[in-house]
C-alpha positions as CSV (number, residue, x, y, z in Angstrom):
1,M,8.5,31.1,-7.4
2,L,8.0,27.4,-7.9
3,D,8.5,26.5,-11.5
4,M,6.1,23.6,-12.0
5,A,7.2,23.1,-15.6
6,R,10.7,22.4,-14.3
7,V,9.3,20.1,-11.7
8,H,7.4,18.2,-14.4
9,E,10.6,17.8,-16.3
10,A,12.4,16.5,-13.2
11,F,9.8,13.7,-12.8
12,E,9.9,12.9,-16.5
13,A,13.7,12.5,-16.3
14,S,13.6,10.6,-13.0
15,T,14.7,6.9,-12.6
16,D,12.4,4.4,-11.2
17,F,13.2,3.0,-7.7
18,T,16.3,5.0,-6.8
19,V,16.2,5.4,-3.0
20,G,17.2,8.1,-0.5
21,I,17.0,7.7,3.3
22,E,16.7,10.5,6.0
23,E,16.8,9.8,9.7
24,E,16.3,12.3,12.5
25,F,18.0,12.0,15.9
26,A,17.7,13.8,19.2
27,I,20.9,15.2,20.7
28,L,21.1,14.4,24.4
29,D,23.1,15.4,27.5
30,P,24.9,12.1,28.4
31,E,24.3,12.7,32.1
32,T,20.7,13.7,32.2
33,L,19.4,12.3,28.8
34,S,17.6,15.6,28.3
35,L,17.7,17.4,25.0
36,D,20.9,19.2,24.4
37,Q,21.1,22.1,21.9
38,R,24.4,21.2,20.2
39,F,23.4,20.9,16.5
40,E,25.7,23.7,15.3
41,E,28.7,22.1,17.2
42,L,28.2,18.7,15.7
43,R,27.5,20.1,12.2
44,D,30.6,22.3,12.3
45,T,32.7,19.3,13.5
46,A,31.3,17.2,10.7
47,Q,32.6,19.5,8.0
48,S,36.0,17.9,8.3
49,D,34.5,14.4,7.5
50,P,34.0,13.9,3.7
51,V,31.0,11.7,4.3
52,L,29.3,13.6,7.1
53,S,29.8,17.0,5.5
54,E,27.4,15.9,2.8
55,S,25.0,13.9,4.9
56,V,24.4,16.0,8.1
57,A,21.5,18.4,8.1
58,G,19.5,20.5,10.5
59,E,15.8,19.9,11.3
60,L,14.0,22.7,13.0
61,I,15.5,22.7,16.6
62,K,19.0,22.9,17.9
63,S,18.7,19.6,19.8
64,E,18.0,17.6,16.6
65,I,20.3,16.3,13.8
66,E,19.5,14.5,10.6
67,I,21.6,12.3,8.4
68,R,20.8,11.7,4.7
69,S,22.0,8.8,2.5
70,G,21.9,10.8,-0.7
71,R,20.8,8.9,-3.8
72,G,21.2,5.2,-4.0
73,E,20.7,3.5,-7.3
74,T,19.1,0.6,-5.3
75,F,17.8,0.2,-1.8
76,A,20.9,-1.7,-0.9
77,D,23.1,1.2,-2.2
78,A,21.1,3.7,-0.1
79,L,21.2,1.6,3.0
80,A,25.0,1.1,2.7
81,L,25.4,4.9,2.4
82,Q,23.2,5.5,5.4
83,R,25.0,2.9,7.5
84,A,28.3,4.6,6.8
85,A,26.8,8.0,7.7
86,R,25.2,6.6,10.9
87,Q,28.5,5.0,12.1
88,R,30.4,8.2,11.5
89,L,27.8,10.4,13.1
90,F,27.6,8.3,16.2
91,S,31.4,8.2,16.5
92,L,31.6,12.0,16.1
93,A,29.0,12.5,18.8
94,A,30.8,10.2,21.2
95,Q,34.0,12.1,20.6
96,R,32.1,15.3,21.5
97,D,30.6,13.7,24.6
98,A,27.1,13.8,23.2
99,L,24.5,11.0,22.9
100,L,22.0,10.5,20.1
101,A,18.5,9.0,20.5
102,A,15.8,7.8,18.1
103,T,12.3,7.8,19.4
104,G,9.4,9.9,17.9
105,T,9.4,12.3,20.8
106,H,11.5,13.1,23.8
107,P,9.7,11.9,27.0
108,W,10.2,15.0,29.2
109,S,12.4,17.8,27.8
110,P,10.2,21.0,27.7
111,W,9.5,22.3,24.2
112,Q,9.6,25.9,25.7
113,E,13.4,25.4,26.2
114,Q,14.2,24.4,22.6
115,E,15.5,26.9,20.1
116,I,15.0,27.0,16.3
117,I,18.1,26.6,14.2
118,D,19.2,29.8,12.4
119,T,18.5,29.2,8.7
120,E,16.3,31.2,6.4
121,H,13.9,28.3,5.9
122,Y,13.4,27.6,9.6
123,R,13.2,31.3,10.5
124,R,10.3,31.5,8.0
125,V,8.7,28.4,9.5
126,A,8.9,29.8,13.0
127,E,7.7,33.2,12.0
128,G,4.8,31.8,10.0
129,L,3.6,29.0,12.3
130,Q,4.6,30.4,15.8
131,Y,3.4,28.0,18.5
132,V,2.8,25.2,16.0
133,A,6.5,25.2,15.1
134,W,7.8,25.8,18.6
135,R,5.8,22.8,19.9
136,N,7.0,20.4,17.2
137,N,9.9,18.7,19.0
138,T,9.6,15.4,17.0
139,F,11.8,12.9,15.2
140,S,11.0,10.7,12.2
141,L,12.4,8.9,9.2
142,H,11.7,9.7,5.6
143,V,12.2,7.6,2.5
144,H,12.5,8.9,-1.1
145,V,11.8,6.6,-4.0
146,G,12.3,7.6,-7.6
147,V,9.2,7.4,-9.8
148,R,9.5,8.3,-13.5
149,G,6.7,10.4,-14.9
150,A,5.0,13.4,-13.3
151,N,1.4,12.1,-13.7
152,R,2.4,8.6,-12.5
153,A,4.2,10.1,-9.4
154,V,1.0,11.9,-8.3
155,R,-1.1,8.8,-8.9
156,V,1.3,6.8,-6.8
157,C,0.8,9.2,-4.0
158,D,-2.9,8.7,-4.4
159,R,-2.6,4.9,-4.3
160,L,-0.5,5.1,-1.1
161,R,-2.9,7.3,0.9
162,P,-4.7,4.3,2.5
163,V,-1.4,2.6,3.2
164,L,-0.1,5.6,5.3
165,P,-2.0,4.7,8.6
166,E,-0.8,1.1,8.3
167,L,2.8,2.2,8.0
168,L,2.3,4.5,11.0
169,A,0.9,1.7,13.1
170,L,4.0,-0.4,12.3
171,S,6.4,2.4,13.1
172,A,4.7,3.9,16.2
173,N,7.4,4.7,18.7
174,S,6.4,7.8,20.7
175,P,4.1,7.0,23.6
176,F,5.5,9.6,26.0
177,L,5.5,13.4,26.1
178,D,5.7,16.2,28.6
179,G,6.8,13.8,31.4
180,R,3.8,11.5,31.2
181,S,2.2,8.7,29.2
182,S,0.2,10.3,26.4
183,G,-2.1,7.3,26.1
184,L,-1.2,7.3,22.4
185,H,1.2,5.1,20.5
186,S,2.4,7.9,18.2
187,V,2.0,11.2,20.0
188,R,4.6,12.6,17.5
189,T,2.0,12.2,14.8
190,Q,-0.7,14.0,16.8
191,I,1.4,17.1,17.6
192,F,2.9,17.3,14.1
193,T,0.5,16.1,11.5
194,K,-2.6,17.3,13.3
195,S,-1.1,20.7,13.9
196,F,0.9,21.8,10.9
197,P,-0.9,23.2,7.9
198,R,-0.9,21.2,4.7
199,C,0.1,18.2,6.7
200,G,-1.0,14.6,7.3
201,I,-2.8,12.7,4.5
202,P,-3.3,14.7,1.4
203,D,-6.3,14.8,-0.9
204,S,-6.4,12.6,-3.9
205,F,-5.4,14.6,-7.0
206,G,-6.0,12.0,-9.7
207,G,-3.0,13.3,-11.8
208,W,-0.4,15.9,-12.3
209,Q,-2.6,18.7,-13.7
210,A,-4.8,19.0,-10.5
211,Y,-1.7,18.8,-8.3
212,A,0.1,21.5,-10.3
213,E,-3.0,23.7,-10.2
214,Y,-3.1,23.3,-6.4
215,V,0.5,24.3,-5.9
216,D,-0.1,27.3,-8.2
217,F,-3.1,28.2,-6.1
218,L,-0.9,28.1,-2.9
219,Q,1.7,30.4,-4.6
220,R,-0.8,32.9,-6.0
221,T,-2.6,33.3,-2.7
222,G,0.7,33.8,-0.7
223,S,0.2,30.6,1.2
224,I,3.7,29.2,0.4
225,V,6.9,30.3,-1.1
226,E,8.7,26.9,-1.3
227,Q,7.7,23.3,-1.7
228,T,8.9,22.3,1.7
229,Q,6.0,24.2,3.2
230,I,3.8,21.4,2.0
231,W,4.3,18.9,4.9
232,W,2.1,16.1,3.8
233,S,2.9,12.5,5.0
234,I,3.5,11.7,1.3
235,R,4.4,14.1,-1.4
236,P,6.1,14.4,-4.8
237,H,9.5,15.9,-4.1
238,H,10.0,18.7,-6.6
239,S,13.8,18.7,-6.6
240,Y,14.6,15.0,-6.6
241,G,11.8,13.6,-8.8
242,T,10.9,11.2,-6.0
243,V,7.9,10.2,-4.0
244,E,8.8,11.0,-0.4
245,L,7.0,9.1,2.4
246,R,7.2,10.8,5.7
247,I,4.7,9.1,8.0
248,C,7.0,7.0,10.3
249,D,8.3,7.6,13.8
250,A,12.1,7.4,14.3
251,Q,13.1,3.9,15.3
252,S,15.2,3.1,18.4
253,S,17.2,0.3,16.8
254,A,19.1,0.4,13.5
255,A,17.6,-2.9,12.4
256,D,14.0,-1.7,12.9
257,S,14.8,1.5,11.0
258,S,16.4,-0.3,8.1
259,A,13.5,-2.8,7.9
260,L,10.9,-0.1,7.9
261,E,12.8,1.8,5.3
262,A,12.9,-1.3,3.1
263,L,9.1,-1.8,3.5
264,V,8.4,1.8,2.6
265,A,10.6,1.5,-0.5
266,V,8.8,-1.6,-1.7
267,C,5.4,-0.1,-0.9
268,V,6.2,2.9,-3.2
269,A,7.6,0.6,-5.8
270,Q,4.6,-1.6,-5.7
271,A,2.2,1.3,-6.1
272,A,4.2,2.5,-9.1
273,I,4.1,-1.0,-10.6
274,D,0.4,-1.3,-10.0
275,E,-0.1,2.1,-11.6
276,A,1.9,1.1,-14.7
277,D,0.1,-2.2,-15.0
278,G,-3.3,-0.6,-14.7
279,V,-4.2,-2.5,-11.5
280,P,-7.7,-1.3,-10.4
281,F,-7.7,1.0,-7.4
282,E,-10.6,2.1,-5.3
283,D,-9.7,5.6,-4.1
284,P,-11.3,5.9,-0.7
285,P,-12.6,9.2,0.7
286,G,-10.3,11.0,3.0
287,R,-12.8,10.7,5.8
288,F,-12.4,6.9,5.7
289,I,-8.6,7.0,5.7
290,E,-8.8,9.4,8.7
291,E,-10.5,6.7,10.7
292,N,-7.5,4.4,10.3
293,F,-5.1,7.3,10.8
294,W,-6.6,8.0,14.2
295,R,-6.6,4.3,15.2
296,A,-2.9,4.1,14.3
297,I,-2.1,7.2,16.4
298,R,-4.1,5.9,19.4
299,Y,-3.6,2.2,19.4
300,G,-0.7,1.4,17.0
301,L,-0.5,-2.3,16.5
302,D,-2.5,-3.1,19.6
303,G,-5.8,-2.1,18.1
304,K,-7.9,-2.8,15.0
305,L,-7.7,-1.1,11.6
306,I,-10.4,-1.1,8.9
307,D,-10.1,-2.9,5.5
308,L,-11.4,0.0,3.5
309,V,-12.4,-2.1,0.5
310,R,-14.3,-4.7,2.6
311,Q,-15.3,-2.1,5.2
312,E,-14.4,-4.6,7.9
313,E,-12.1,-4.4,10.9
314,F,-8.9,-6.5,11.2
315,P,-6.2,-6.8,13.9
316,A,-3.6,-4.1,13.3
317,A,-1.0,-6.7,14.2
318,Q,-1.6,-8.2,10.8
319,V,-0.5,-5.1,8.9
320,G,3.1,-6.2,8.3
321,E,2.0,-9.6,6.9
322,R,-0.6,-7.9,4.7
323,L,1.8,-5.3,3.3
324,L,4.4,-8.0,2.6
325,A,1.8,-10.0,0.7
326,W,0.8,-7.0,-1.4
327,T,4.4,-6.0,-2.2
328,A,5.6,-9.5,-3.2
329,P,6.2,-8.5,-6.9
330,A,8.1,-5.3,-5.9
331,R,10.2,-7.2,-3.4
332,A,11.1,-9.7,-6.0
333,E,12.0,-7.0,-8.6
334,L,14.0,-5.0,-6.1
335,G,15.6,-7.9,-4.2
336,V,14.4,-6.4,-0.9
337,E,13.2,-8.4,2.1
338,P,12.2,-6.3,5.1
339,A,12.9,-8.1,8.4
340,L,10.0,-6.7,10.4
341,A,10.1,-6.9,14.2
342,E,7.3,-8.7,16.1
343,E,6.5,-5.6,18.1
344,N,7.1,-1.9,17.6
345,G,8.7,0.6,20.0
346,A,5.4,1.9,21.4
347,Q,4.4,-1.6,22.4
348,R,7.7,-2.2,24.0
349,Q,7.8,1.1,26.0
350,R,4.2,0.9,27.0
351,R,4.6,-2.6,28.4
352,A,7.6,-1.5,30.4
353,F,5.6,1.4,31.8
354,E,2.7,-0.8,32.7
355,E,5.1,-3.1,34.6
356,G,6.2,-0.1,36.7
357,A,9.3,1.2,35.0
358,S,9.8,5.0,35.1
359,L,9.9,7.2,32.0
360,Q,13.6,7.8,32.8
361,E,14.3,4.0,33.0
362,I,12.4,3.3,29.8
363,Y,14.1,6.1,27.8
364,A,17.5,5.1,29.1
365,T,16.9,1.6,27.7
366,E,15.8,3.0,24.3
367,V,18.9,5.3,24.2
368,A,21.1,2.3,25.0
369,E,19.6,0.3,22.2
370,T,20.2,3.2,19.8
371,Q,23.8,3.5,20.8
372,R,24.3,-0.3,20.6
373,T,22.8,-0.7,17.2
374,Y,23.4,2.5,15.2
375,A,27.0,3.0,16.3
376,A,28.2,-0.5,16.0
377,E,26.4,-2.1,13.1
378,E,28.6,-3.5,10.3
379,V,28.7,-1.0,7.4
380,S,29.3,-3.8,4.9
381,A,26.2,-5.8,6.0
């Protein structure tokens, strides 16, 4: 049973603005670039590495591997830990003649051929969700940010609900699936957040009491047995005392991933600062946020989003600039300056497709970028 009193204590004892990073990678056959079910092999080999033994984790399917930074006291600390883990993981994969890739979906490998990893949690997921779990061959990045105070953490999640589509638009990196162009910029989001239960953008709870009552309802009605069965795009993490933001596609380059992680960290911090300072917040209805959510899935940075306060459209390409302006106080306090790219992965891949490149050629280019940047980046940078 989930002990919500203990969870409350974890948030009351949490430290503001610690950071943890999680990145998911596809495991590929180096000859075909198709998904290759070698997670157990890489995980077992990683046990002899003191860094990777703590940072490597499984994520649903055997052709996927995740690395976790662990807790950093600052964003810079977390990124340094993650860079060290990235470099070691890519070196290990190369030694085992495997490739790692980082886009939100694999362009052609059939979901019917992927197997679920053998853990109690994922056996429960597969048994409970069936097709919904089997179909979910997706790759993303998650950022945890410490927020002190249980009530404050829930209200920070509330404040960030309208920001989620904007971060998705910035991170969109999955235009292809099932051997064809999906017509979407983040098909990962469509097949995951629009399919899993208790997923996507959560309701606004207003504070800890309503959230704890909802989790209790889920337990009493036999809907969940553990917190990780709440798959929202933002959630209070019960074990770590963090706000975990989970909306973003995996990024093909290490620089793009690090910049996005930095932006997410300062967005959470800014929401926490605003909450502590009593900055007014207009909590929009979920149906309004859903309009932006769909636009981010469909058009990414190429379309328009809605300013929900003014109820006016604006070019989605302005999202990065707008978020940087809002987070200026948090960026100054944390000493974090996200170096956002001019275009995202979906724009880059869709442009190549429109110019006549095949899915195989486009994906090979993305894989090469991942190999070049994640494997070779300077750990001390």
